[in-house]
C-alpha positions as CSV (number, residue, x, y, z in Angstrom):
1,M,0.0,0.0,0.0
2,K,2.9,2.3,0.9
3,S,4.6,1.6,-2.4
4,K,1.4,2.5,-4.3
5,K,1.3,5.9,-2.5
6,H,4.9,6.5,-3.4
7,R,4.3,5.6,-7.0
8,L,1.3,7.9,-7.1
9,S,3.3,10.8,-5.6
10,G,6.1,10.2,-8.0
11,I,3.6,10.3,-11.0
12,V,2.1,13.6,-9.7
13,F,5.6,15.0,-9.1
14,Y,6.9,14.2,-12.6
15,S,3.6,15.3,-14.2
16,V,4.1,18.7,-12.6
17,I,7.8,18.8,-13.7
18,I,6.7,18.0,-17.3
19,A,3.9,20.6,-17.3
20,L,6.3,23.3,-16.0
21,A,8.9,22.4,-18.6
22,L,6.3,23.0,-21.3
23,V,4.9,26.2,-19.8
24,L,8.0,27.9,-18.4
25,P,9.4,29.2,-21.8
26,N,6.3,31.3,-22.3
27,M,5.7,32.3,-18.6
28,A,6.3,35.9,-17.4
29,F,9.1,36.6,-14.9
30,A,9.8,39.7,-12.9
31,L,13.0,41.2,-14.1
32,Q,14.8,44.5,-14.0
33,A,16.6,46.7,-16.6
34,G,17.9,50.0,-15.2
35,D,15.0,51.7,-13.4
36,F,12.4,49.5,-15.0
37,Y,10.8,46.3,-13.8
38,Y,9.4,44.1,-16.5
39,S,8.0,40.7,-17.4
40,V,8.5,38.6,-20.6
41,Y,5.8,36.7,-22.3
42,G,6.0,35.1,-25.7
43,G,9.0,37.1,-26.6
44,T,7.6,40.5,-25.8
45,V,8.2,42.8,-22.8
46,T,5.7,44.5,-20.5
47,I,6.9,47.2,-18.1
48,T,5.5,46.3,-14.7
49,G,7.1,48.9,-12.4
50,Y,9.6,51.7,-11.9
51,T,12.1,52.6,-9.2
52,C,10.8,56.2,-9.3
53,P,14.0,58.3,-9.6
54,D,13.3,62.1,-9.9
55,G,13.2,63.5,-13.4
56,P,11.9,62.3,-16.9
57,A,11.3,58.7,-17.8
58,V,11.7,57.4,-21.4
59,I,10.2,53.9,-21.8
60,P,12.7,51.8,-23.8
61,A,11.4,50.4,-27.2
62,T,13.3,47.2,-26.6
63,I,14.9,45.2,-23.7
64,D,17.3,42.4,-24.4
65,N,16.4,42.7,-28.1
66,M,12.7,42.1,-27.3
67,P,10.1,44.7,-28.1
68,V,8.4,46.5,-25.2
69,T,4.7,46.3,-26.1
70,G,2.9,47.2,-22.9
71,I,2.8,49.0,-19.6
72,A,1.0,47.1,-16.9
73,G,-1.7,48.6,-14.8
74,Y,-1.7,49.4,-11.1
75,P,0.7,49.6,-9.3
76,G,3.0,50.3,-12.3
77,F,4.3,53.8,-11.9
78,T,1.6,54.8,-9.4
79,G,2.8,57.4,-6.8
80,C,6.1,58.2,-8.5
81,D,6.1,61.7,-7.1
82,G,9.5,62.7,-8.7
83,L,8.5,61.7,-12.3
84,T,8.4,64.9,-14.3
85,S,7.8,63.8,-17.9
86,L,7.1,60.6,-19.7
87,T,7.9,59.4,-23.3
88,I,6.2,56.2,-24.5
89,P,7.7,54.6,-27.7
90,D,5.9,53.5,-30.8
91,S,6.3,49.9,-29.8
92,V,3.9,50.1,-26.8
93,A,0.4,48.9,-27.7
94,F,-1.3,49.3,-24.4
95,I,-1.2,51.2,-21.1
96,G,-2.9,49.5,-18.2
97,Q,-5.5,50.8,-15.8
98,G,-4.2,53.3,-13.3
99,S,-0.6,52.9,-14.6
100,F,0.6,56.5,-13.9
101,S,-2.0,57.6,-11.3
102,S,-0.9,60.0,-8.5
103,C,2.4,61.0,-10.2
104,D,2.2,64.5,-8.6
105,S,5.1,66.1,-10.5
106,L,4.3,64.7,-14.0
107,T,3.8,67.6,-16.4
108,N,3.7,66.2,-19.8
109,V,3.3,62.8,-21.6
110,T,4.2,61.8,-25.1
111,I,2.4,58.8,-26.6
112,G,3.8,56.9,-29.6
113,S,2.1,55.7,-32.7
114,G,1.4,52.1,-31.6
115,D,-0.7,52.6,-28.4
116,T,-4.2,51.6,-29.2
117,S,-5.5,51.0,-25.6
118,I,-5.3,53.3,-22.6
119,G,-6.8,51.9,-19.4
120,N,-9.2,53.8,-17.2
121,F,-7.6,56.3,-14.8
122,A,-4.2,55.8,-16.3
123,F,-3.3,59.4,-15.5
124,S,-5.7,60.2,-12.7
125,Y,-4.6,62.5,-9.8
126,C,-1.6,63.7,-11.8
127,D,-2.1,67.2,-10.5
128,S,0.8,68.9,-12.4
129,L,-0.1,67.4,-15.8
130,T,-0.4,70.2,-18.5
131,A,-0.2,68.3,-21.8
132,I,-0.6,64.9,-23.5
133,V,0.9,64.8,-27.0
134,V,0.0,61.8,-29.3
135,N,2.0,60.8,-32.4
136,A,0.0,61.9,-35.5
137,N,0.3,58.4,-36.9
138,N,-1.5,56.8,-33.9
139,P,-4.6,55.0,-35.2
140,A,-6.7,55.2,-32.0
141,Y,-5.9,58.5,-30.3
142,S,-5.1,62.1,-31.0
143,S,-4.3,65.3,-29.1
144,Q,-5.0,69.0,-29.6
145,D,-3.5,71.7,-27.3
146,G,-2.5,69.0,-24.9
147,V,-5.9,67.4,-24.6
148,L,-6.4,63.7,-25.3
149,Y,-9.1,62.6,-27.7
150,N,-10.0,59.5,-29.7
151,K,-8.5,59.5,-33.2
152,V,-11.4,61.3,-35.0
153,K,-11.9,63.7,-32.0
154,T,-15.5,62.7,-31.3
155,V,-14.6,61.7,-27.7
156,L,-12.8,63.9,-25.3
157,M,-10.9,61.4,-23.1
158,L,-8.7,63.5,-20.8
159,Y,-8.2,67.2,-20.0
160,P,-4.9,67.6,-18.1
161,A,-5.4,68.6,-14.5
162,K,-3.0,71.5,-14.5
163,K,-4.4,73.3,-17.5
164,S,-6.2,76.5,-16.5
165,G,-8.5,79.2,-17.7
166,A,-11.4,78.8,-20.1
167,F,-11.9,75.9,-22.5
168,T,-14.1,75.2,-25.4
169,I,-14.9,71.6,-26.4
170,P,-14.4,71.3,-30.1
171,D,-17.4,71.1,-32.4
172,S,-16.4,67.6,-33.5
173,V,-16.8,66.1,-30.0
174,T,-20.0,64.2,-29.3
175,S,-19.1,62.9,-25.8
176,S,-16.7,63.2,-22.9
177,G,-15.4,60.3,-20.9
178,D,-16.0,59.6,-17.2
179,S,-13.9,62.0,-15.1
180,A,-12.4,63.6,-18.2
181,F,-11.9,67.0,-16.4
182,R,-11.8,65.7,-12.8
183,D,-9.7,67.8,-10.4
184,C,-8.9,70.5,-13.0
185,A,-8.5,73.1,-10.3
186,G,-7.6,75.9,-12.7
187,L,-10.5,75.4,-15.1
188,T,-12.7,78.5,-14.8
189,N,-15.4,78.1,-17.4
190,V,-16.2,75.6,-20.1
191,T,-18.1,75.9,-23.4
192,I,-19.8,72.7,-24.5
193,G,-20.4,72.6,-28.2
194,S,-23.7,71.9,-29.9
195,G,-22.5,68.4,-31.0
196,V,-22.1,67.1,-27.5
197,T,-24.8,64.6,-26.7
198,S,-23.4,62.8,-23.6
199,I,-21.2,63.7,-20.7
200,G,-19.6,60.9,-18.6
201,A,-19.9,60.5,-14.8
202,G,-17.9,62.9,-12.7
203,A,-16.6,64.6,-15.9
204,F,-16.1,68.0,-14.2
205,S,-16.2,66.9,-10.5
206,S,-13.9,68.7,-8.1
207,C,-13.1,71.5,-10.6
208,A,-13.0,74.0,-7.7
209,A,-12.7,77.1,-9.8
210,L,-15.4,76.3,-12.4
211,T,-17.9,79.1,-12.4
212,T,-20.0,78.4,-15.6
213,A,-20.8,75.8,-18.1
214,Y,-22.0,77.3,-21.4
215,F,-24.1,74.8,-23.4
216,L,-24.4,75.7,-27.1
217,G,-26.8,72.8,-27.9
218,N,-29.6,70.8,-26.4
219,A,-29.1,69.3,-22.9
220,P,-26.9,66.2,-23.3
221,S,-27.4,62.9,-21.4
222,M,-25.5,63.1,-18.1
223,G,-23.7,60.6,-16.0
224,A,-23.7,60.8,-12.2
225,N,-22.2,63.8,-10.3
226,V,-20.9,65.6,-13.5
227,F,-20.4,68.9,-11.7
228,L,-19.9,67.6,-8.1
229,D,-17.8,69.9,-5.9
230,C,-17.4,72.7,-8.3
231,L,-17.4,76.3,-7.2
232,S,-20.3,77.1,-4.8
233,T,-21.5,79.7,-7.3
234,F,-21.4,77.4,-10.3
235,S,-24.2,77.9,-12.8
236,V,-25.3,76.6,-16.2
237,C,-25.9,78.9,-19.2
238,Y,-27.7,77.6,-22.3
239,T,-28.7,79.1,-25.6
240,A,-32.3,80.3,-26.1
241,G,-34.4,77.7,-27.8
242,S,-32.4,74.8,-26.5
243,T,-34.4,71.8,-25.3
244,G,-33.9,69.7,-22.1
245,F,-33.0,72.5,-19.7
246,T,-35.0,73.8,-16.8
247,T,-34.5,76.5,-14.2
248,P,-32.9,75.2,-12.1
249,W,-31.5,72.4,-14.1
250,C,-31.7,69.0,-12.4
251,P,-30.0,66.2,-14.4
252,T,-31.3,62.7,-13.6
253,Y,-28.2,61.5,-11.7
254,D,-27.0,64.8,-10.3
255,Q,-27.9,67.7,-8.1
256,C,-29.7,70.8,-9.3
257,Y,-27.8,73.8,-10.6
258,P,-28.8,77.4,-11.3
259,A,-29.5,77.7,-15.0
260,A,-30.7,80.4,-17.4
261,A,-30.7,81.2,-21.1
262,C,-27.7,83.5,-21.9
263,A,-28.0,86.2,-24.5
264,E,-24.3,86.1,-25.4
265,T,-24.5,82.5,-26.7
266,T,-27.7,82.7,-28.7
267,T,-26.3,83.3,-32.2
268,T,-25.4,80.4,-34.4
269,T,-22.0,81.9,-35.2
270,T,-20.9,82.0,-31.6
271,T,-18.7,79.1,-30.6
272,K,-17.4,80.3,-27.3
273,P,-17.6,83.3,-25.0
274,K,-15.0,86.0,-25.4
275,P,-14.2,87.1,-21.8
276,C,-10.4,87.3,-22.4
277,A,-8.7,90.7,-22.1
278,A,-5.5,89.5,-23.8
279,E,-7.5,88.4,-26.9
280,A,-9.3,91.8,-27.0
281,I,-6.0,93.6,-27.1
282,Y,-3.9,91.4,-29.4
283,G,-6.4,89.0,-31.1
284,E,-7.3,85.4,-30.4
285,N,-4.4,83.7,-32.3
286,S,-1.6,86.3,-32.2
287,E,1.9,85.6,-31.1
288,Q,1.5,87.8,-28.0
289,T,-1.7,86.0,-26.9
290,E,0.0,82.6,-27.4
291,L,2.9,83.8,-25.3
292,L,0.6,85.0,-22.5
293,R,-1.2,81.7,-22.6
294,K,2.1,79.8,-22.3
295,Y,3.1,82.0,-19.4
296,R,-0.1,81.2,-17.7
297,D,0.2,77.4,-18.3
298,T,4.0,77.0,-17.7
299,V,4.8,79.7,-15.1
300,L,1.8,81.1,-13.2
301,S,0.0,77.8,-12.9
302,K,2.9,76.1,-11.0
303,T,2.6,78.2,-7.8
304,P,-0.3,78.9,-5.5
305,E,0.2,82.6,-5.9
306,G,0.2,82.2,-9.7
307,Q,-3.0,80.2,-9.5
308,E,-4.7,82.9,-7.6
309,I,-3.6,85.5,-10.2
310,I,-5.1,83.3,-12.9
311,K,-8.4,83.0,-11.0
312,T,-8.6,86.7,-10.4
313,Y,-7.8,87.5,-14.0
314,Y,-10.6,85.3,-15.4
315,K,-13.0,86.7,-12.7
316,F,-12.5,90.3,-13.9
317,S,-11.6,89.7,-17.5
318,P,-15.2,89.9,-18.9
319,P,-16.0,93.4,-17.7
320,V,-12.4,94.6,-18.4
321,T,-12.8,93.2,-22.0
322,K,-16.1,95.0,-22.5
323,L,-14.5,98.3,-21.2
324,L,-11.5,97.9,-23.6
325,E,-13.7,97.3,-26.5
326,Q,-15.7,100.4,-25.7
327,R,-12.7,102.7,-25.1
328,P,-10.0,102.4,-27.8
329,L,-7.6,104.9,-26.1
330,L,-7.7,102.8,-22.9
331,K,-7.1,99.7,-25.0
332,N,-4.0,101.3,-26.6
333,R,-2.6,102.2,-23.2
334,A,-3.2,98.7,-21.9
335,K,-1.4,97.3,-24.9
336,A,1.6,99.6,-24.4
337,F,1.8,98.5,-20.8
338,I,1.7,94.8,-21.6
339,D,4.1,95.3,-24.5
340,S,6.6,96.6,-22.0
341,M,6.2,93.4,-19.9
342,L,6.4,90.9,-22.8
343,P,10.3,90.6,-22.8
344,G,10.3,89.6,-19.1
345,I,7.4,87.2,-19.6
346,M,9.2,85.6,-22.6
347,K,12.4,85.2,-20.4
348,K,10.4,83.4,-17.7
349,V,8.7,81.1,-20.2
350,E,12.1,80.2,-21.7
351,E,13.5,79.5,-18.2
352,S,10.5,77.3,-17.5
353,D,11.1,75.4,-20.8
354,K,14.7,74.7,-19.9
355,E,13.6,73.2,-16.6
356,Q,11.3,70.7,-18.3
């Protein structure tokens, strides 16, 4: 009886050995190359973790002559507070869920042409993020002014948390993803184009400086808590004749918000409000306006004092703009004053660029 048990144990043991011998060549192992932890499966590499040194991270395209095709989800790079910028090569095809969440110092991300899958919350709670740039040859995603979209720009997927000021959702967009603008503390007002038919859950939650959402079309379908924890005086503005709005407006899965038809957004040619004094002085797409925007995004937005300046500017910009448009002499004087400051502003922007 004893020998039978031994024979049975021996059969089980050798069966396991044979199975492992067949499986091991394709199994994933935890390995390390430089600051990157990785696993290998079927001759391809997935980055699974990072030692989190301060500074930029450039994901390698190959390790040991094998292509790097993926970045695993949580924990991945989660909580790498010293990570400042990230470059993802063309070889990477997927980014896992929560891969880079809570990287507090991460300011910009460059995504290669091969990435066709970005997991949920991949860049959530990256409070310093100002821009995501996608390779133009990427078949699944695109970017514009640092904002992440699907390829054909019908879905707005992520608005970087550190971008500030006003934002207009492009006319091509029909929906925004869940939490697309979440924790964008510097976002002051948003214009939602007439093509938008749905807004994801929590899309604008915790946007603490958001004062107004301008809707240029009919009321879209809304996920839960879209405007949760925005500014206490937050309100909704919609074009006259739009359907689906009430006063106050109470979306199905959200709280009620003050709402009213706004005369300034009633014409069909209006695509966004014009409350910006810099645009009134120099024009919307002038070099000076672009420089001032860059100064806002790369210099002022990086300090609490600068963020307060931004909030104050956008608070008083609408009446100042109106005054400048009514008084050309005052507008010329304001232009001369800002012109004198532009060299110093440019110098600060250049210094900020060198620090990136």
